[in-house]
RODO-2510 file (C-alpha; in nm, 4 decimals, decimal comma):
residues 492
     n   res          X          Y          Z
     1     x     5,9919    -0,3349     4,6541
     2     x     6,2875    -0,5693     4,7652
     3     x     6,4153    -0,9265     4,7917
     4     x     6,5577    -1,1648     4,5437
     5     x     6,3579    -1,3999     4,3025
     6     x     6,5181    -1,6904     4,1226
     7     x     6,3929    -1,6755     3,7367
     8     x     6,4228    -2,0320     3,6096
     9     x     6,2773    -2,0041     3,2827
    10     x     6,3437    -1,6837     3,1017
    11     x     6,0678    -1,5702     2,8448
    12     x     6,3382    -1,4315     2,6372
    13     x     6,5379    -1,7478     2,6089
    14     x     6,8129    -1,6228     2,8097
    15     x     6,9715    -1,8857     3,0440
    16     x     6,8611    -1,8985     3,4409
    17     x     6,8759    -1,5730     3,6191
    18     x     6,8984    -1,4667     3,9917
    19     x     6,7399    -1,1059     3,9906
    20     x     6,7328    -0,8366     4,2449
    21     x     6,3742    -0,6816     4,2297
    22     x     6,3671    -0,3079     4,2244
    23     x     6,1043    -0,0701     4,2608
    24     x     5,9640     0,0955     3,9591
    25     x     6,1034     0,4230     4,0173
    26     x     6,4498     0,2599     3,9953
    27     x     6,4427     0,2548     3,6182
    28     x     6,5349     0,5618     3,4139
    29     x     6,4373     0,5780     3,0600
    30     x     6,2880     0,2132     3,0349
    31     x     6,1376    -0,0520     3,2652
    32     x     6,0094    -0,3990     3,1769
    33     x     5,8029    -0,6657     3,3409
    34     x     5,6947    -1,0009     3,2455
    35     x     5,4400    -1,2904     3,3153
    36     x     5,5617    -1,6303     3,4686
    37     x     5,5285    -1,9279     3,2619
    38     x     5,1791    -2,1158     3,2774
    39     x     5,0188    -2,3620     3,0804
    40     x     4,6895    -2,5511     3,0781
    41     x     4,6328    -2,6753     3,4321
    42     x     4,6718    -3,0455     3,4531
    43     x     4,7862    -3,0999     3,1038
    44     x     5,1579    -3,0403     3,1502
    45     x     5,3716    -2,8725     2,8694
    46     x     5,1328    -2,7275     2,5815
    47     x     5,2842    -2,6367     2,2561
    48     x     4,9494    -2,5383     2,1220
    49     x     4,7945    -2,3349     2,4305
    50     x     4,6049    -2,0284     2,3079
    51     x     4,6907    -1,8145     2,6304
    52     x     4,8265    -1,7888     2,9555
    53     x     4,5439    -1,9293     3,1271
    54     x     4,4056    -1,6038     3,2166
    55     x     4,0596    -1,5286     3,0435
    56     x     3,8656    -1,2365     3,1039
    57     x     3,5155    -1,2558     3,2454
    58     x     3,2429    -1,2402     3,0013
    59     x     3,0793    -0,9508     3,2339
    60     x     3,3932    -0,7561     3,1601
    61     x     3,4972    -0,8649     2,7879
    62     x     3,2418    -1,0356     2,5756
    63     x     3,4432    -1,0153     2,2542
    64     x     3,6386    -1,2570     2,0565
    65     x     3,9396    -1,4429     2,2004
    66     x     4,2748    -1,5290     2,0419
    67     x     4,2866    -1,8540     1,8610
    68     x     4,6297    -2,0226     1,7787
    69     x     4,6235    -2,1301     1,4252
    70     x     4,8912    -2,4168     1,3999
    71     x     4,7276    -2,5987     1,1090
    72     x     5,0484    -2,5584     0,9085
    73     x     5,0657    -2,6500     0,5428
    74     x     5,2182    -3,0025     0,5143
    75     x     5,3420    -2,9397     0,1712
    76     x     5,5202    -2,6557    -0,0128
    77     x     5,2705    -2,3968    -0,1510
    78     x     5,3519    -2,3511    -0,5190
    79     x     5,5656    -2,0152    -0,5838
    80     x     5,4088    -1,6869    -0,7104
    81     x     5,4686    -1,6730    -1,0762
    82     x     5,5383    -1,2672    -1,0569
    83     x     5,5331    -1,1543    -0,7020
    84     x     5,3769    -0,7888    -0,7006
    85     x     5,6798    -0,6568    -0,5056
    86     x     5,9104    -0,7801    -0,7487
    87     x     5,7022    -0,6672    -1,0334
    88     x     5,6982    -0,3207    -0,8968
    89     x     6,0549    -0,2757    -0,9403
    90     x     6,0515    -0,4909    -1,2939
    91     x     6,2380    -0,7749    -1,1661
    92     x     6,5233    -0,6030    -1,0689
    93     x     6,7519    -0,5708    -0,7424
    94     x     6,5969    -0,3483    -0,4858
    95     x     6,7846    -0,0130    -0,4428
    96     x     6,7412     0,3023    -0,2325
    97     x     6,5741     0,4498    -0,5552
    98     x     6,3114     0,1788    -0,6144
    99     x     6,2429     0,0813    -0,2393
   100     x     5,9505     0,3071    -0,2216
   101     x     5,7554     0,1274    -0,5111
   102     x     5,8805    -0,2179    -0,3548
   103     x     5,7564    -0,1359    -0,0144
   104     x     5,4201     0,0100    -0,1457
   105     x     5,3455    -0,3230    -0,3295
   106     x     5,4431    -0,5324    -0,0292
   107     x     5,2191    -0,3284     0,1793
   108     x     4,9245    -0,3706    -0,0714
   109     x     4,9806    -0,7388    -0,0690
   110     x     4,8974    -0,7790     0,2941
   111     x     4,6409    -0,5359     0,3098
   112     x     4,3295    -0,7131     0,2949
   113     x     4,4300    -0,9417     0,5964
   114     x     4,6108    -0,6812     0,7876
   115     x     4,2948    -0,4380     0,7611
   116     x     4,0694    -0,7385     0,8791
   117     x     4,3029    -0,8194     1,1612
   118     x     4,3805    -0,4695     1,2885
   119     x     4,0414    -0,2949     1,2331
   120     x     3,7987    -0,5544     1,2191
   121     x     3,8749    -0,8269     1,4934
   122     x     3,5120    -0,9295     1,5736
   123     x     3,5223    -1,1160     1,2302
   124     x     3,8980    -1,1958     1,2024
   125     x     3,9506    -1,5701     1,1095
   126     x     4,3381    -1,6585     1,0741
   127     x     4,2208    -1,9919     0,9409
   128     x     4,0193    -1,8446     0,6418
   129     x     4,3135    -1,5647     0,5943
   130     x     4,5504    -1,8439     0,5938
   131     x     4,7819    -1,6672     0,8401
   132     x     4,9517    -1,9019     1,0889
   133     x     5,1261    -1,8864     1,4277
   134     x     5,4366    -2,0474     1,5728
   135     x     5,4223    -2,2967     1,8828
   136     x     5,5269    -2,2856     2,2534
   137     x     5,4239    -1,9185     2,3302
   138     x     5,1013    -1,9743     2,4922
   139     x     5,2311    -1,9218     2,8410
   140     x     5,3141    -1,5737     2,7234
   141     x     5,0350    -1,4865     2,5485
   142     x     4,7353    -1,2816     2,6681
   143     x     4,3888    -1,3974     2,5972
   144     x     4,2298    -1,1483     2,3886
   145     x     4,4320    -1,0802     2,0865
   146     x     4,7252    -1,3363     2,1726
   147     x     4,9880    -1,0678     2,2021
   148     x     5,3027    -1,1404     2,4269
   149     x     5,5494    -0,8717     2,6148
   150     x     5,8155    -0,7089     2,4350
   151     x     5,9861    -0,4091     2,5622
   152     x     5,8932    -0,0899     2,7730
   153     x     5,9966     0,2746     2,6736
   154     x     5,9628     0,6029     2,8652
   155     x     5,9485     0,9800     2,7348
   156     x     6,3458     0,9813     2,7386
   157     x     6,3369     0,7591     2,4386
   158     x     6,1056     1,0017     2,2246
   159     x     6,1783     1,3444     2,3377
   160     x     5,9467     1,6546     2,1853
   161     x     5,6822     1,4009     2,0463
   162     x     5,4342     1,4359     2,3538
   163     x     5,4633     1,1173     2,5151
   164     x     5,3304     1,1659     2,8867
   165     x     5,3797     0,8047     3,0191
   166     x     5,5871     0,5052     2,9945
   167     x     5,4399     0,2406     2,7687
   168     x     5,4844    -0,1242     2,7204
   169     x     5,4869    -0,3101     2,3783
   170     x     5,3250    -0,6419     2,3106
   171     x     5,3668    -0,8081     1,9594
   172     x     5,1692    -1,0785     1,7726
   173     x     5,3292    -1,2685     1,4681
   174     x     5,1904    -1,4498     1,1825
   175     x     5,3272    -1,6593     0,9039
   176     x     5,1288    -1,6811     0,5529
   177     x     5,0758    -2,0096     0,4108
   178     x     5,4158    -2,0313     0,2175
   179     x     5,6274    -1,9326     0,5336
   180     x     5,3890    -2,1549     0,7539
   181     x     5,5114    -2,4608     0,5602
   182     x     5,8699    -2,4108     0,7282
   183     x     5,6857    -2,4396     1,0739
   184     x     5,5765    -2,7793     0,9828
   185     x     5,8973    -2,8884     0,8441
   186     x     6,0799    -2,7779     1,1762
   187     x     5,8143    -2,8786     1,4193
   188     x     5,6091    -3,1586     1,2577
   189     x     5,2486    -3,2343     1,3760
   190     x     5,3298    -3,2181     1,7659
   191     x     5,5973    -2,9635     1,7949
   192     x     5,7339    -3,1965     2,0500
   193     x     6,0373    -3,3144     1,8718
   194     x     6,1409    -3,0444     1,6463
   195     x     6,3748    -3,1697     1,3381
   196     x     6,6525    -2,8902     1,3730
   197     x     6,8249    -2,8823     1,0472
   198     x     6,9166    -2,5799     0,8286
   199     x     6,6816    -2,7105     0,5432
   200     x     6,3919    -2,7272     0,7618
   201     x     6,4298    -2,3963     0,9100
   202     x     6,4593    -2,2431     0,5601
   203     x     6,1581    -2,0347     0,4319
   204     x     6,0395    -2,0784     0,0550
   205     x     6,0634    -1,8017    -0,1731
   206     x     5,7806    -1,5485    -0,1668
   207     x     5,7093    -1,6470     0,2105
   208     x     5,5996    -1,3511     0,4172
   209     x     5,5747    -1,2921     0,8020
   210     x     5,4000    -0,9927     0,9720
   211     x     5,4299    -0,8475     1,3422
   212     x     5,1620    -0,6339     1,4843
   213     x     5,3071    -0,4162     1,7806
   214     x     5,0739    -0,2880     2,0315
   215     x     5,1416     0,0156     2,2635
   216     x     4,9903     0,0272     2,6231
   217     x     5,0355     0,2783     2,8895
   218     x     5,1778     0,1859     3,2385
   219     x     5,0003     0,4703     3,4187
   220     x     4,6694     0,3420     3,5680
   221     x     4,5437     0,6757     3,5753
   222     x     4,6150     0,7361     3,1976
   223     x     4,4906     0,4412     2,9976
   224     x     4,4335     0,6262     2,6860
   225     x     4,5285     0,9685     2,5376
   226     x     4,8930     0,9350     2,6696
   227     x     5,0713     1,0243     2,3303
   228     x     5,0098     1,2891     2,0735
   229     x     5,1399     1,0719     1,8171
   230     x     4,8669     0,7830     1,8743
   231     x     4,5804     1,0161     1,8184
   232     x     4,3132     0,8223     1,6465
   233     x     4,5199     0,5171     1,6286
   234     x     4,3410     0,1677     1,6295
   235     x     4,2762     0,0656     1,9774
   236     x     4,2861    -0,2971     2,0916
   237     x     4,2071    -0,4342     2,4362
   238     x     4,4482    -0,6697     2,5890
   239     x     4,4311    -0,8693     2,9127
   240     x     4,7171    -0,7697     3,1014
   241     x     4,8475    -0,6308     3,4172
   242     x     4,9570    -0,2942     3,2626
   243     x     5,1941    -0,2088     3,5291
   244     x     5,5023    -0,3330     3,7109
   245     x     5,3018    -0,3782     4,0356
   246     x     5,2328    -0,7339     4,1056
   247     x     4,9448    -0,6239     4,3297
   248     x     4,7632    -0,4902     4,0364
   249     x     4,5161    -0,7284     3,8958
   250     x     4,5304    -0,8505     3,5299
   251     x     4,2458    -0,6281     3,3410
   252     x     4,1309    -0,5650     3,0018
   253     x     4,3392    -0,2576     2,9169
   254     x     4,3511    -0,0435     2,6016
   255     x     4,6703    -0,0256     2,3614
   256     x     4,7392     0,1290     2,0252
   257     x     4,8205    -0,0613     1,7177
   258     x     5,1319     0,1692     1,6323
   259     x     5,3709    -0,0622     1,4416
   260     x     5,3348    -0,3412     1,1763
   261     x     5,6406    -0,5137     1,0288
   262     x     5,6259    -0,7066     0,6911
   263     x     5,9244    -0,9407     0,5798
   264     x     5,9537    -1,1274     0,2815
   265     x     6,2016    -1,4056     0,1159
   266     x     6,3058    -1,2567    -0,1912
   267     x     6,6347    -1,3832    -0,3192
   268     x     6,6004    -1,2313    -0,6460
   269     x     6,5540    -0,8748    -0,5140
   270     x     6,7801    -0,9262    -0,2646
   271     x     7,0553    -1,1875    -0,3393
   272     x     7,2903    -1,1021    -0,0492
   273     x     7,0768    -1,1838     0,2302
   274     x     6,7542    -1,3368     0,0659
   275     x     6,5225    -1,1275     0,2570
   276     x     6,3402    -0,7836     0,2719
   277     x     6,2216    -0,6399     0,5928
   278     x     5,9954    -0,3516     0,5915
   279     x     5,8231    -0,1461     0,9018
   280     x     5,4982     0,0459     0,8951
   281     x     5,4233     0,3007     1,1690
   282     x     5,1310     0,4854     1,2455
   283     x     5,0947     0,8654     1,1033
   284     x     4,7959     1,0447     1,2570
   285     x     4,8615     1,3009     1,0106
   286     x     4,7806     1,1104     0,6761
   287     x     4,4054     1,1202     0,5551
   288     x     4,1963     0,8102     0,5682
   289     x     4,1185     0,5164     0,7732
   290     x     4,3637     0,3290     1,0309
   291     x     4,5405     0,1083     0,7616
   292     x     4,5794     0,4132     0,5435
   293     x     4,7846     0,5759     0,8361
   294     x     5,0030     0,2942     0,8621
   295     x     5,3012     0,4073     0,6606
   296     x     5,6375     0,3017     0,5804
   297     x     5,9281     0,3981     0,8027
   298     x     6,1522     0,2301     0,5659
   299     x     6,2896    -0,0993     0,4431
   300     x     6,6251    -0,2956     0,4544
   301     x     6,7661    -0,5851     0,2524
   302     x     7,1058    -0,5705     0,3783
   303     x     7,3403    -0,4741     0,6545
   304     x     7,5370    -0,1905     0,4776
   305     x     7,8738    -0,3237     0,5994
   306     x     8,0549    -0,0657     0,3915
   307     x     7,9138     0,2227     0,6139
   308     x     8,1068     0,2266     0,9102
   309     x     8,1363     0,6125     0,9857
   310     x     7,8615     0,8704     1,0778
   311     x     7,7065     1,0119     0,7546
   312     x     7,8113     0,7481     0,5282
   313     x     7,5111     0,6525     0,2727
   314     x     7,3553     0,3357     0,3141
   315     x     7,2710     0,1261     0,0210
   316     x     7,1064    -0,1444     0,1243
   317     x     6,8128     0,0469     0,3625
   318     x     6,5922     0,3190     0,2554
   319     x     6,4290     0,5595     0,5030
   320     x     6,0994     0,7349     0,4354
   321     x     6,1819     1,0963     0,4688
   322     x     5,7801     1,1525     0,5511
   323     x     5,7789     0,9137     0,8323
   324     x     5,6716     1,0682     1,1777
   325     x     5,9141     1,1912     1,3792
   326     x     5,8693     0,9812     1,6903
   327     x     5,9512     0,6854     1,4381
   328     x     6,2776     0,8249     1,3478
   329     x     6,3934     0,8573     1,6960
   330     x     6,4513     0,4684     1,7311
   331     x     6,6418     0,4056     1,4216
   332     x     6,9503     0,1664     1,4465
   333     x     7,3250     0,2304     1,3998
   334     x     7,3953     0,4894     1,1367
   335     x     7,0168     0,5404     1,0580
   336     x     6,9687     0,1543     0,9752
   337     x     6,6051     0,0366     1,0100
   338     x     6,4491     0,0057     1,3397
   339     x     6,1128     0,0853     1,4713
   340     x     5,9797     0,2109     1,7939
   341     x     5,9083    -0,1412     1,9284
   342     x     6,2465    -0,2830     1,8130
   343     x     6,4832    -0,2218     2,0749
   344     x     6,7982    -0,1025     1,8343
   345     x     6,9273     0,1700     2,1039
   346     x     7,0742     0,0491     2,4201
   347     x     7,2836     0,1832     2,7149
   348     x     7,6499     0,0072     2,6080
   349     x     7,9952     0,0320     2,7555
   350     x     8,2925     0,0807     2,5048
   351     x     8,6212     0,1000     2,6233
   352     x     8,5258     0,1776     2,9764
   353     x     8,3125     0,4492     2,8461
   354     x     7,9227     0,3992     2,8944
   355     x     7,7349     0,5257     2,6415
   356     x     7,3496     0,5970     2,6675
   357     x     7,0792     0,5067     2,4280
   358     x     7,3231     0,4475     2,1525
   359     x     7,2151     0,2968     1,8351
   360     x     7,3777    -0,0446     1,8238
   361     x     7,1627    -0,2784     1,6251
   362     x     6,8880    -0,2702     1,3292
   363     x     6,6237    -0,5283     1,1864
   364     x     6,8363    -0,7000     0,9684
   365     x     7,1378    -0,6999     1,2291
   366     x     6,9391    -0,8605     1,4973
   367     x     6,7937    -1,1240     1,2841
   368     x     7,1227    -1,2234     1,1439
   369     x     7,1911    -1,3788     1,4584
   370     x     6,9024    -1,6175     1,3908
   371     x     7,0724    -1,9783     1,4716
   372     x     7,0574    -2,2459     1,7076
   373     x     7,3236    -2,4822     1,8579
   374     x     7,1675    -2,8187     1,8958
   375     x     7,4381    -2,9662     2,1332
   376     x     7,4154    -2,6303     2,3741
   377     x     7,0358    -2,5909     2,3309
   378     x     7,0918    -2,2164     2,2930
   379     x     7,1553    -1,9438     2,0517
   380     x     7,5623    -1,9081     2,0643
   381     x     7,5680    -1,5196     2,0127
   382     x     7,3436    -1,2641     2,1484
   383     x     7,1219    -1,0522     1,9447
   384     x     7,3177    -0,7429     1,9908
   385     x     7,6914    -0,6488     1,9680
   386     x     7,8479    -0,7891     2,2913
   387     x     8,0921    -1,0329     2,4462
   388     x     7,9777    -1,3969     2,4713
   389     x     8,0029    -1,5596     2,8130
   390     x     7,8833    -1,9046     2,9527
   391     x     7,7477    -1,7502     3,2664
   392     x     7,3957    -1,5770     3,2883
   393     x     7,2830    -1,3923     3,0887
   394     x     7,5060    -1,5062     2,8009
   395     x     7,7009    -1,1758     2,7533
   396     x     7,9001    -0,9442     2,9610
   397     x     7,7437    -0,6806     3,1476
   398     x     7,9137    -0,3586     3,2668
   399     x     7,8828    -0,0963     3,5500
   400     x     7,8177     0,2667     3,5076
   401     x     8,2070     0,2789     3,5511
   402     x     8,2159     0,1033     3,2092
   403     x     8,3977    -0,1845     3,3714
   404     x     8,2700    -0,5517     3,3754
   405     x     7,9979    -0,6018     3,6600
   406     x     7,7640    -0,8935     3,6594
   407     x     7,5392    -0,6752     3,8372
   408     x     7,5353    -0,3934     3,5495
   409     x     7,2861    -0,2547     3,3620
   410     x     7,5060    -0,1785     3,0230
   411     x     7,5942    -0,4207     2,7636
   412     x     7,9982    -0,4513     2,7288
   413     x     8,0000    -0,3984     2,3570
   414     x     8,2784    -0,3907     2,1116
   415     x     8,4117    -0,0626     1,9542
   416     x     8,1718     0,0619     1,6878
   417     x     8,3015    -0,0666     1,3513
   418     x     8,5638    -0,2880     1,5040
   419     x     8,5964    -0,6311     1,3819
   420     x     8,3917    -0,7527     1,6992
   421     x     8,1291    -0,5100     1,6209
   422     x     8,0982    -0,5791     1,2422
   423     x     8,0089    -0,9544     1,3304
   424     x     7,6669    -0,8203     1,3462
   425     x     7,6588    -0,5904     1,0608
   426     x     7,7811    -0,8776     0,7647
   427     x     7,5695    -0,9711     0,5033
   428     x     7,4813    -1,3636     0,5060
   429     x     7,2254    -1,5906     0,3844
   430     x     6,9746    -1,7501     0,5795
   431     x     7,1525    -2,0807     0,5137
   432     x     7,4788    -1,9463     0,6934
   433     x     7,4960    -1,9256     1,0956
   434     x     7,6708    -1,6512     1,2463
   435     x     7,8556    -1,8949     1,4508
   436     x     8,0309    -2,2127     1,3630
   437     x     7,8552    -2,5082     1,4570
   438     x     7,5142    -2,3798     1,4992
   439     x     7,2114    -2,4382     1,2750
   440     x     7,1262    -2,1249     1,0609
   441     x     6,7302    -2,0294     1,1132
   442     x     6,6991    -1,8081     0,7946
   443     x     6,6730    -1,4598     0,9851
   444     x     6,3654    -1,5934     1,2263
   445     x     6,4240    -1,4974     1,5727
   446     x     6,1055    -1,6859     1,6681
   447     x     6,2539    -1,9889     1,6047
   448     x     6,5676    -1,9561     1,8230
   449     x     6,4949    -1,6543     2,0561
   450     x     6,1409    -1,7477     2,1580
   451     x     5,9764    -2,0894     2,0667
   452     x     6,2972    -2,3290     2,0792
   453     x     6,4208    -2,2101     2,4160
   454     x     6,0666    -2,2387     2,5440
   455     x     6,0542    -2,5845     2,3942
   456     x     6,3993    -2,6918     2,5677
   457     x     6,3068    -2,5325     2,8839
   458     x     5,9537    -2,7629     2,8892
   459     x     6,0763    -3,0878     2,7678
   460     x     6,4695    -3,0974     2,8331
   461     x     6,6287    -3,2911     3,0961
   462     x     6,6024    -3,0094     3,3885
   463     x     6,3807    -2,9336     3,6654
   464     x     6,0206    -2,9225     3,5331
   465     x     5,8460    -2,6099     3,4511
   466     x     5,5949    -2,4917     3,6953
   467     x     5,3160    -2,4574     3,4311
   468     x     5,0171    -2,4195     3,6674
   469     x     5,1337    -2,0801     3,8344
   470     x     4,9155    -1,7905     3,7689
   471     x     5,1088    -1,4940     3,6005
   472     x     5,2758    -1,2566     3,7849
   473     x     5,4004    -0,9108     3,6870
   474     x     5,7590    -0,8587     3,8226
   475     x     6,0161    -0,6029     3,7479
   476     x     6,2786    -0,7517     3,4870
   477     x     6,6249    -0,6841     3,4375
   478     x     6,6001    -0,7449     3,0794
   479     x     6,3965    -0,6500     2,7845
   480     x     6,1919    -0,9509     2,6758
   481     x     6,2118    -0,8434     2,2881
   482     x     6,5715    -0,7830     2,2510
   483     x     6,7115    -0,9351     2,5653
   484     x     6,9157    -0,6006     2,6419
   485     x     6,9554    -0,4893     3,0072
   486     x     6,6688    -0,2271     3,1105
   487     x     6,8486     0,1123     3,1677
   488     x     6,8478     0,1724     3,5431
   489     x     6,8032    -0,1927     3,5984
   490     x     7,1372    -0,2657     3,7618
   491     x     7,0970    -0,5249     4,0742
   492     x     7,2198    -0,3715     4,3876
***
C-alpha cells in the first residue's frame, strides 16, 4: 500500500500530520490504525454522539448498544466519611507494605458495577450505576461497547507467553458521580464552551475513574484463541475493522477484557500527588468467575523520583508478585506500574543510540503531563520523555541511526535519569502544571489528550472537520493511546 494521506484531525490530539502509508508488513513489533472522524450526519459537531455512525445490522447483532451517559451531576456529591480503601490502611499513608490491602478494598468498592459492566452487558445501565462518560469522543467510538482505539502490540512485546497474533487494544472510560461533577464544572451543559480553569479540572476527594481495555486479534483467520493468557477471559463483541486493511469491512469482532484500571483521588493516603492508580489484569489461573480473575498488577501513588538507577527500590509503587507473566513484560521505567495496554515501553534514541522497547514511562508519569495551554490550544509537553518542537508531531523524532529525522520512528529522548528525563518523573499535585502557563488537569489525560483536542478541532477557527465521512482503517505512524511512534513506521 503506498501514497500519501493528509491527516488533518489526529485522534490522539497531536497536530496535523502528513503521513506516508505503509504496508502492514512494514511494522515490526507493533502496528496501529485509526478511524476517520465522523459524527451525526447533517448535525454538525456533536459532543454527545454515542458512536462513530456505524451501527451493526440487527441481523448481525441484536444485543445492546453503547449509550453515552453525560447527565453529569450539577452539584458536588457529599464526601465519603470513611472511604473503604482508607479504612483498609487505618487512615494512614499508603506504603509498599499496606498497598495490597488498599488495592483490595478499592477493587471491592467498584466490584458490583464492574461485574455488571464486564460480565452482564445485556442488563448494564450506566445511569443506574451512576457512572458517566466524557464528551467529544463519539467519532472514535464503536457502536456496541463505546470503546475507542488505543494501541496495537505484537508477539515481540510479550515473548514466551503463547501470543500467536498481533492485537489491537480498545478502551472505555467511566467516571463515578463524584468524578463526573468535574466534567460538569469544565464542560457545562452543552460541552461547546468549556470553562478551562485549574479549579474546574480538579476532582473532589473520593472521585473514582475506571477504564476497561479490550484486546482484539488483527488476524482475520484467528478471531479467538490467539493468546494462551486470555483463556476463559470475558468476550466483548466490538464493531470494528479488526485489521489495518481499509478494504476489510467493519464487522462484529470478538475481543477479550484483559485490563481494568481504577484510580482514586485520595490526598490523605497519597499527599504528594493526591491520587492512587491501580491496574487489574486478567489471570486465567485464578479460580472463580471472570471478575475474580481480574487481579492487581500493582498500585502507584507517586513517581519515585529518588529511584534513578536500575535495581533501586521503589517506595511509591507496589508490584504484585503474583501477577501473570505477560502483564509484567510491559512494566515501566525501573519497574513502575504500567499495564499491557499502556505503552510505557517505546523505541527511543538517547545520545545518538537507538534503544528498542525501552521502558520510558509509567501510569503516573504519563498522567502527570495532564495540562492544557489555553492560548496555544494544546498540551505543551508530550506524554513521554522527549524534546518539544512546534512542528508536527510536537516532539522530535529520530531515525534508526539515532539522529534527528522528522520521518523517523524513534522518540528523540533525554538520557535516563537526566534533568530533562526527570521532568516526567517528579511528584506534583494535580493543581500544578508540568509547564508554566498551562492549566493543570489533575492527572486526567482524557481532558487534555482526547476531549479538549477533539473539541478545539471541531469548533476552533480552522477548516471544518468532515464529520460525515465513513470511518476508514489506515496504517498510522503513531499509537493512539500514547501518541508514540509505532515501531517500524518510519516514513519512507
